[in-house]
All heavy atoms as a GROMACS GRO file, in nm:
protein
  404
    1MET      N    1   4.756  -1.007  -1.436
    1MET     CA    2   4.614  -0.989  -1.462
    1MET      C    3   4.585  -0.839  -1.460
    1MET      O    4   4.623  -0.768  -1.368
    1MET     CB    5   4.535  -1.062  -1.353
    1MET     CG    6   4.396  -1.098  -1.394
    1MET     SD    7   4.309  -1.189  -1.264
    1MET     CE    8   4.300  -1.348  -1.339
    2ASN      N    9   4.514  -0.792  -1.560
    2ASN     CA   10   4.488  -0.649  -1.564
    2ASN      C   11   4.366  -0.613  -1.478
    2ASN      O   12   4.286  -0.697  -1.439
    2ASN     CB   13   4.472  -0.598  -1.708
    2ASN     CG   14   4.353  -0.661  -1.780
    2ASN    OD1   15   4.264  -0.716  -1.717
    2ASN    ND2   16   4.353  -0.648  -1.911
    3VAL      N   17   4.353  -0.486  -1.451
    3VAL     CA   18   4.249  -0.436  -1.359
    3VAL      C   19   4.111  -0.460  -1.414
    3VAL      O   20   4.018  -0.498  -1.340
    3VAL     CB   21   4.273  -0.286  -1.330
    3VAL    CG1   22   4.161  -0.228  -1.247
    3VAL    CG2   23   4.408  -0.265  -1.263
    4LYS      N   24   4.092  -0.442  -1.543
    4LYS     CA   25   3.960  -0.460  -1.604
    4LYS      C   26   3.910  -0.604  -1.585
    4LYS      O   27   3.794  -0.626  -1.551
    4LYS     CB   28   3.967  -0.426  -1.753
    4LYS     CG   29   3.835  -0.432  -1.823
    4LYS     CD   30   3.847  -0.391  -1.970
    4LYS     CE   31   3.716  -0.400  -2.041
    4LYS     NZ   32   3.729  -0.366  -2.181
    5LYS      N   33   3.998  -0.700  -1.601
    5LYS     CA   34   3.960  -0.839  -1.585
    5LYS      C   35   3.925  -0.869  -1.440
    5LYS      O   36   3.828  -0.940  -1.412
    5LYS     CB   37   4.074  -0.928  -1.632
    5LYS     CG   38   4.037  -1.071  -1.653
    5LYS     CD   39   4.151  -1.148  -1.720
    5LYS     CE   40   4.106  -1.283  -1.762
    5LYS     NZ   41   4.212  -1.357  -1.830
    6VAL      N   42   4.001  -0.816  -1.346
    6VAL     CA   43   3.974  -0.837  -1.204
    6VAL      C   44   3.840  -0.777  -1.165
    6VAL      O   45   3.761  -0.840  -1.095
    6VAL     CB   46   4.088  -0.778  -1.118
    6VAL    CG1   47   4.053  -0.781  -0.970
    6VAL    CG2   48   4.218  -0.853  -1.142
    7VAL      N   49   3.812  -0.656  -1.212
    7VAL     CA   50   3.686  -0.590  -1.179
    7VAL      C   51   3.570  -0.667  -1.240
    7VAL      O   52   3.466  -0.686  -1.175
    7VAL     CB   53   3.687  -0.443  -1.228
    7VAL    CG1   54   3.550  -0.379  -1.219
    7VAL    CG2   55   3.789  -0.362  -1.150
    8THR      N   56   3.585  -0.714  -1.361
    8THR     CA   57   3.480  -0.793  -1.424
    8THR      C   58   3.453  -0.922  -1.347
    8THR      O   59   3.336  -0.957  -1.321
    8THR     CB   60   3.518  -0.827  -1.570
    8THR    OG1   61   3.540  -0.706  -1.640
    8THR    CG2   62   3.408  -0.906  -1.638
    9LEU      N   63   3.556  -0.993  -1.309
    9LEU     CA   64   3.540  -1.118  -1.232
    9LEU      C   65   3.476  -1.088  -1.097
    9LEU      O   66   3.390  -1.166  -1.050
    9LEU     CB   67   3.673  -1.187  -1.216
    9LEU     CG   68   3.731  -1.253  -1.341
    9LEU    CD1   69   3.872  -1.305  -1.313
    9LEU    CD2   70   3.641  -1.362  -1.390
   10ALA      N   71   3.514  -0.979  -1.032
   10ALA     CA   72   3.456  -0.943  -0.904
   10ALA      C   73   3.308  -0.911  -0.917
   10ALA      O   74   3.224  -0.950  -0.834
   10ALA     CB   75   3.530  -0.825  -0.843
   11ALA      N   76   3.271  -0.840  -1.024
   11ALA     CA   77   3.131  -0.806  -1.049
   11ALA      C   78   3.047  -0.931  -1.073
   11ALA      O   79   2.936  -0.945  -1.020
   11ALA     CB   80   3.119  -0.709  -1.165
   12VAL      N   81   3.099  -1.023  -1.151
   12VAL     CA   82   3.029  -1.149  -1.178
   12VAL      C   83   3.014  -1.230  -1.049
   12VAL      O   84   2.906  -1.285  -1.021
   12VAL     CB   85   3.101  -1.230  -1.287
   12VAL    CG1   86   3.045  -1.371  -1.299
   12VAL    CG2   87   3.094  -1.159  -1.421
   13ALA      N   88   3.118  -1.235  -0.969
   13ALA     CA   89   3.113  -1.308  -0.843
   13ALA      C   90   3.009  -1.245  -0.750
   13ALA      O   91   2.932  -1.316  -0.684
   13ALA     CB   92   3.250  -1.308  -0.776
   14LEU      N   93   3.004  -1.112  -0.744
   14LEU     CA   94   2.905  -1.045  -0.660
   14LEU      C   95   2.764  -1.074  -0.708
   14LEU      O   96   2.673  -1.101  -0.627
   14LEU     CB   97   2.931  -0.894  -0.660
   14LEU     CG   98   2.833  -0.809  -0.580
   14LEU    CD1   99   2.836  -0.848  -0.431
   14LEU    CD2  100   2.860  -0.662  -0.598
   15LEU      N  101   2.741  -1.069  -0.839
   15LEU     CA  102   2.608  -1.100  -0.892
   15LEU      C  103   2.566  -1.243  -0.860
   15LEU      O  104   2.452  -1.267  -0.820
   15LEU     CB  105   2.605  -1.077  -1.044
   15LEU     CG  106   2.606  -0.932  -1.089
   15LEU    CD1  107   2.618  -0.924  -1.240
   15LEU    CD2  108   2.481  -0.861  -1.043
   16LEU      N  109   2.657  -1.336  -0.877
   16LEU     CA  110   2.625  -1.475  -0.844
   16LEU      C  111   2.595  -1.491  -0.694
   16LEU      O  112   2.501  -1.560  -0.658
   16LEU     CB  113   2.739  -1.568  -0.885
   16LEU     CG  114   2.753  -1.592  -1.035
   16LEU    CD1  115   2.879  -1.672  -1.063
   16LEU    CD2  116   2.631  -1.663  -1.090
   17PHE      N  117   2.673  -1.426  -0.611
   17PHE     CA  118   2.650  -1.431  -0.468
   17PHE      C  119   2.511  -1.379  -0.432
   17PHE      O  120   2.437  -1.441  -0.354
   17PHE     CB  121   2.758  -1.351  -0.395
   17PHE     CG  122   2.734  -1.337  -0.247
   17PHE    CD1  123   2.758  -1.444  -0.162
   17PHE    CD2  124   2.685  -1.218  -0.194
   17PHE    CE1  125   2.734  -1.432  -0.025
   17PHE    CE2  126   2.663  -1.207  -0.058
   17PHE     CZ  127   2.686  -1.314   0.026
   18LEU      N  128   2.474  -1.263  -0.491
   18LEU     CA  129   2.344  -1.206  -0.462
   18LEU      C  130   2.230  -1.292  -0.515
   18LEU      O  131   2.126  -1.305  -0.450
   18LEU     CB  132   2.335  -1.064  -0.520
   18LEU     CG  133   2.422  -0.960  -0.451
   18LEU    CD1  134   2.416  -0.829  -0.527
   18LEU    CD2  135   2.382  -0.941  -0.306
   19LEU      N  136   2.250  -1.351  -0.633
   19LEU     CA  137   2.145  -1.439  -0.687
   19LEU      C  138   2.123  -1.562  -0.601
   19LEU      O  139   2.010  -1.608  -0.585
   19LEU     CB  140   2.182  -1.480  -0.830
   19LEU     CG  141   2.164  -1.374  -0.937
   19LEU    CD1  142   2.222  -1.426  -1.070
   19LEU    CD2  143   2.019  -1.338  -0.955
   20ILE      N  144   2.230  -1.614  -0.546
   20ILE     CA  145   2.221  -1.736  -0.465
   20ILE      C  146   2.166  -1.706  -0.325
   20ILE      O  147   2.081  -1.778  -0.273
   20ILE     CB  148   2.358  -1.807  -0.457
   20ILE    CG1  149   2.394  -1.861  -0.596
   20ILE    CG2  150   2.357  -1.918  -0.355
   20ILE    CD1  151   2.538  -1.905  -0.609
   21THR      N  152   2.213  -1.598  -0.264
   21THR     CA  153   2.176  -1.569  -0.125
   21THR      C  154   2.046  -1.490  -0.111
   21THR      O  155   1.980  -1.501  -0.008
   21THR     CB  156   2.287  -1.493  -0.052
   21THR    OG1  157   2.311  -1.369  -0.118
   21THR    CG2  158   2.415  -1.574  -0.048
   22GLN      N  159   2.010  -1.412  -0.213
   22GLN     CA  160   1.889  -1.329  -0.204
   22GLN      C  161   1.812  -1.335  -0.337
   22GLN      O  162   1.801  -1.235  -0.408
   22GLN     CB  163   1.927  -1.186  -0.172
   22GLN     CG  164   1.998  -1.170  -0.041
   22GLN     CD  165   2.039  -1.027  -0.016
   22GLN    OE1  166   2.019  -0.939  -0.097
   22GLN    NE2  167   2.096  -1.003   0.100
   23PRO      N  168   1.755  -1.450  -0.370
   23PRO     CA  169   1.690  -1.463  -0.500
   23PRO      C  170   1.566  -1.374  -0.516
   23PRO      O  171   1.543  -1.321  -0.625
   23PRO     CB  172   1.655  -1.612  -0.509
   23PRO     CG  173   1.656  -1.659  -0.368
   23PRO     CD  174   1.753  -1.573  -0.295
   24ASP      N  175   1.488  -1.357  -0.409
   24ASP     CA  176   1.367  -1.275  -0.423
   24ASP      C  177   1.401  -1.128  -0.448
   24ASP      O  178   1.342  -1.064  -0.535
   24ASP     CB  179   1.282  -1.285  -0.295
   24ASP     CG  180   1.221  -1.422  -0.278
   24ASP    OD1  181   1.200  -1.492  -0.380
   24ASP    OD2  182   1.195  -1.462  -0.162
   25GLN      N  183   1.498  -1.075  -0.375
   25GLN     CA  184   1.539  -0.938  -0.395
   25GLN      C  185   1.604  -0.918  -0.531
   25GLN      O  186   1.587  -0.815  -0.596
   25GLN     CB  187   1.634  -0.890  -0.283
   25GLN     CG  188   1.568  -0.878  -0.148
   25GLN     CD  189   1.567  -1.010  -0.070
   25GLN    OE1  190   1.599  -1.116  -0.124
   25GLN    NE2  191   1.527  -1.003   0.056
   26SER      N  192   1.679  -1.017  -0.575
   26SER     CA  193   1.743  -1.011  -0.707
   26SER      C  194   1.637  -1.008  -0.817
   26SER      O  195   1.648  -0.932  -0.913
   26SER     CB  196   1.837  -1.130  -0.728
   26SER     OG  197   1.940  -1.128  -0.631
   27ALA      N  198   1.534  -1.091  -0.801
   27ALA     CA  199   1.426  -1.092  -0.901
   27ALA      C  200   1.354  -0.958  -0.904
   27ALA      O  201   1.320  -0.908  -1.011
   27ALA     CB  202   1.328  -1.205  -0.869
   28ASP      N  203   1.330  -0.901  -0.787
   28ASP     CA  204   1.265  -0.769  -0.782
   28ASP      C  205   1.351  -0.664  -0.850
   28ASP      O  206   1.298  -0.576  -0.921
   28ASP     CB  207   1.237  -0.729  -0.637
   28ASP     CG  208   1.127  -0.810  -0.574
   28ASP    OD1  209   1.045  -0.870  -0.648
   28ASP    OD2  210   1.121  -0.814  -0.448
   29ALA      N  211   1.479  -0.669  -0.830
   29ALA     CA  212   1.571  -0.572  -0.893
   29ALA      C  213   1.567  -0.588  -1.044
   29ALA      O  214   1.565  -0.486  -1.118
   29ALA     CB  215   1.713  -0.590  -0.840
   30VAL      N  216   1.566  -0.710  -1.093
   30VAL     CA  217   1.560  -0.732  -1.238
   30VAL      C  218   1.427  -0.683  -1.293
   30VAL      O  219   1.423  -0.617  -1.399
   30VAL     CB  220   1.582  -0.882  -1.271
   30VAL    CG1  221   1.552  -0.909  -1.417
   30VAL    CG2  222   1.723  -0.922  -1.237
   31LYS      N  223   1.317  -0.710  -1.223
   31LYS     CA  224   1.185  -0.662  -1.267
   31LYS      C  225   1.184  -0.509  -1.273
   31LYS      O  226   1.128  -0.451  -1.368
   31LYS     CB  227   1.076  -0.710  -1.172
   31LYS     CG  228   1.044  -0.857  -1.188
   31LYS     CD  229   0.935  -0.896  -1.088
   31LYS     CE  230   0.911  -1.046  -1.089
   31LYS     NZ  231   0.810  -1.086  -0.989
   32THR      N  232   1.243  -0.444  -1.176
   32THR     CA  233   1.248  -0.298  -1.175
   32THR      C  234   1.328  -0.247  -1.294
   32THR      O  235   1.286  -0.154  -1.364
   32THR     CB  236   1.310  -0.248  -1.043
   32THR    OG1  237   1.231  -0.294  -0.934
   32THR    CG2  238   1.318  -0.097  -1.041
   33GLY      N  239   1.444  -0.308  -1.318
   33GLY     CA  240   1.526  -0.267  -1.432
   33GLY      C  241   1.458  -0.287  -1.565
   33GLY      O  242   1.462  -0.200  -1.652
   34VAL      N  243   1.389  -0.400  -1.580
   34VAL     CA  244   1.316  -0.426  -1.705
   34VAL      C  245   1.202  -0.326  -1.718
   34VAL      O  246   1.174  -0.278  -1.830
   34VAL     CB  247   1.265  -0.571  -1.707
   34VAL    CG1  248   1.168  -0.594  -1.822
   34VAL    CG2  249   1.383  -0.668  -1.719
   35GLY      N  250   1.137  -0.291  -1.609
   35GLY     CA  251   1.031  -0.192  -1.613
   35GLY      C  252   1.082  -0.057  -1.660
   35GLY      O  253   1.016   0.012  -1.739
   36TRP      N  254   1.201  -0.017  -1.610
   36TRP     CA  255   1.260   0.110  -1.655
   36TRP      C  256   1.292   0.108  -1.804
   36TRP      O  257   1.267   0.203  -1.876
   36TRP     CB  258   1.387   0.141  -1.577
   36TRP     CG  259   1.366   0.180  -1.434
   36TRP    CD1  260   1.249   0.222  -1.376
   36TRP    CD2  261   1.465   0.178  -1.331
   36TRP    NE1  262   1.272   0.247  -1.243
   36TRP    CE2  263   1.403   0.221  -1.212
   36TRP    CE3  264   1.599   0.146  -1.329
   36TRP    CZ2  265   1.471   0.233  -1.093
   36TRP    CZ3  266   1.667   0.156  -1.209
   36TRP    CH2  267   1.602   0.200  -1.092
   37LEU      N  268   1.346  -0.006  -1.850
   37LEU     CA  269   1.378  -0.018  -1.993
   37LEU      C  270   1.251  -0.012  -2.077
   37LEU      O  271   1.248   0.051  -2.183
   37LEU     CB  272   1.453  -0.149  -2.020
   37LEU     CG  273   1.597  -0.155  -1.965
   37LEU    CD1  274   1.653  -0.296  -1.986
   37LEU    CD2  275   1.684  -0.052  -2.034
   38ARG      N  276   1.146  -0.080  -2.031
   38ARG     CA  277   1.018  -0.081  -2.104
   38ARG      C  278   0.960   0.061  -2.109
   38ARG      O  279   0.915   0.106  -2.216
   38ARG     CB  280   0.920  -0.175  -2.034
   38ARG     CG  281   0.787  -0.179  -2.100
   38ARG     CD  282   0.692  -0.275  -2.030
   38ARG     NE  283   0.562  -0.266  -2.090
   38ARG     CZ  284   0.449  -0.280  -2.022
   38ARG    NH1  285   0.451  -0.309  -1.894
   38ARG    NH2  286   0.334  -0.270  -2.083
   39GLN      N  287   0.961   0.131  -1.997
   39GLN     CA  288   0.910   0.268  -1.994
   39GLN      C  289   0.990   0.358  -2.086
   39GLN      O  290   0.931   0.442  -2.157
   39GLN     CB  291   0.913   0.319  -1.849
   39GLN     CG  292   0.846   0.452  -1.832
   39GLN     CD  293   0.847   0.496  -1.686
   39GLN    OE1  294   0.924   0.446  -1.605
   39GLN    NE2  295   0.759   0.588  -1.651
   40GLY      N  296   1.120   0.342  -2.086
   40GLY     CA  297   1.204   0.422  -2.174
   40GLY      C  298   1.174   0.394  -2.322
   40GLY      O  299   1.165   0.486  -2.403
   41ALA      N  300   1.158   0.266  -2.354
   41ALA     CA  301   1.127   0.230  -2.493
   41ALA      C  302   0.991   0.285  -2.535
   41ALA      O  303   0.976   0.335  -2.648
   41ALA     CB  304   1.130   0.078  -2.508
   42GLU      N  305   0.893   0.278  -2.445
   42GLU     CA  306   0.761   0.330  -2.478
   42GLU      C  307   0.765   0.481  -2.496
   42GLU      O  308   0.697   0.536  -2.585
   42GLU     CB  309   0.662   0.295  -2.366
   42GLU     CG  310   0.624   0.150  -2.364
   42GLU     CD  311   0.536   0.109  -2.246
   42GLU    OE1  312   0.517   0.192  -2.155
   42GLU    OE2  313   0.488  -0.005  -2.245
   43SER      N  314   0.847   0.549  -2.419
   43SER     CA  315   0.862   0.695  -2.434
   43SER      C  316   0.924   0.729  -2.568
   43SER      O  317   0.882   0.823  -2.635
   43SER     CB  318   0.947   0.752  -2.321
   43SER     OG  319   0.885   0.732  -2.197
   44ILE      N  320   1.025   0.652  -2.608
   44ILE     CA  321   1.089   0.676  -2.739
   44ILE      C  322   0.990   0.650  -2.852
   44ILE      O  323   0.982   0.727  -2.948
   44ILE     CB  324   1.215   0.590  -2.753
   44ILE    CG1  325   1.322   0.640  -2.655
   44ILE    CG2  326   1.269   0.591  -2.897
   44ILE    CD1  327   1.443   0.549  -2.643
   45ILE      N  328   0.911   0.544  -2.842
   45ILE     CA  329   0.813   0.513  -2.944
   45ILE      C  330   0.709   0.624  -2.953
   45ILE      O  331   0.672   0.666  -3.063
   45ILE     CB  332   0.746   0.378  -2.916
   45ILE    CG1  333   0.846   0.265  -2.938
   45ILE    CG2  334   0.622   0.356  -3.000
   45ILE    CD1  335   0.801   0.129  -2.888
   46THR      N  336   0.664   0.673  -2.839
   46THR     CA  337   0.567   0.782  -2.837
   46THR      C  338   0.626   0.906  -2.904
   46THR      O  339   0.558   0.974  -2.982
   46THR     CB  340   0.524   0.815  -2.693
   46THR    OG1  341   0.468   0.698  -2.634
   46THR    CG2  342   0.424   0.929  -2.688
   47PHE      N  343   0.750   0.936  -2.876
   47PHE     CA  344   0.816   1.052  -2.935
   47PHE      C  345   0.823   1.037  -3.087
   47PHE      O  346   0.790   1.130  -3.161
   47PHE     CB  347   0.957   1.069  -2.876
   47PHE     CG  348   1.040   1.172  -2.946
   47PHE    CD1  349   1.015   1.306  -2.930
   47PHE    CD2  350   1.142   1.134  -3.031
   47PHE    CE1  351   1.091   1.403  -2.995
   47PHE    CE2  352   1.218   1.227  -3.097
   47PHE     CZ  353   1.193   1.362  -3.080
   48VAL      N  354   0.867   0.922  -3.134
   48VAL     CA  355   0.882   0.900  -3.279
   48VAL      C  356   0.745   0.906  -3.346
   48VAL      O  357   0.731   0.965  -3.454
   48VAL     CB  358   0.953   0.767  -3.307
   48VAL    CG1  359   0.951   0.732  -3.455
   48VAL    CG2  360   1.097   0.772  -3.256
   49ARG      N  361   0.643   0.848  -3.285
   49ARG     CA  362   0.508   0.855  -3.343
   49ARG      C  363   0.459   0.999  -3.352
   49ARG      O  364   0.394   1.034  -3.448
   49ARG     CB  365   0.412   0.772  -3.260
   49ARG     CG  366   0.423   0.624  -3.284
   49ARG     CD  367   0.316   0.548  -3.207
   49ARG     NE  368   0.329   0.406  -3.229
   49ARG     CZ  369   0.269   0.314  -3.156
   49ARG    NH1  370   0.193   0.350  -3.054
   49ARG    NH2  371   0.286   0.187  -3.184
   50SER      N  372   0.490   1.079  -3.251
   50SER     CA  373   0.443   1.217  -3.252
   50SER      C  374   0.514   1.298  -3.361
   50SER      O  375   0.459   1.398  -3.408
   50SER     CB  376   0.466   1.282  -3.116
   50SER     OG  377   0.602   1.301  -3.091
   51LEU      N  378   0.631   1.257  -3.402
   51LEU     CA  379   0.698   1.325  -3.512
   51LEU      C  380   0.627   1.308  -3.645
   51LEU      O  381   0.628   1.396  -3.731
   51LEU     CB  382   0.843   1.273  -3.527
   51LEU     CG  383   0.940   1.311  -3.417
   51LEU    CD1  384   1.072   1.241  -3.443
   51LEU    CD2  385   0.960   1.461  -3.408
   52PHE      N  386   0.562   1.194  -3.662
   52PHE     CA  387   0.500   1.163  -3.792
   52PHE      C  388   0.348   1.182  -3.792
   52PHE      O  389   0.282   1.150  -3.889
   52PHE     CB  390   0.534   1.019  -3.833
   52PHE     CG  391   0.682   1.003  -3.856
   52PHE    CD1  392   0.762   0.934  -3.766
   52PHE    CD2  393   0.743   1.056  -3.968
   52PHE    CE1  394   0.896   0.918  -3.786
   52PHE    CE2  395   0.880   1.041  -3.990
   52PHE     CZ  396   0.956   0.972  -3.899
   53ASN      N  397   0.292   1.232  -3.686
   53ASN     CA  398   0.147   1.259  -3.683
   53ASN      C  399   0.118   1.402  -3.711
   53ASN      O  400   0.183   1.492  -3.700
   53ASN     CB  401   0.086   1.219  -3.547
   53ASN     CG  402   0.074   1.069  -3.534
   53ASN    OD1  403   0.062   1.001  -3.632
   53ASN    ND2  404   0.073   1.022  -3.412
   0.00000   0.00000   0.00000
C-alpha cells in the first residue's frame, strides 16, 4: 500500500470520527469554511466588476 493511499484513508477516518463524536463543532467548522469561500468569491466578483465599470 502506498503512502498516499494510507494518508487519504487516515484523513477520511479522522473526518468520520470527528463528524460522529463532535457533530456541532464539525458543523461550525463547515459553516466557517463555506463563509470563507463565499467571502472570497464575493471579493473576486467585486474585483471583476470594478474592471468593467
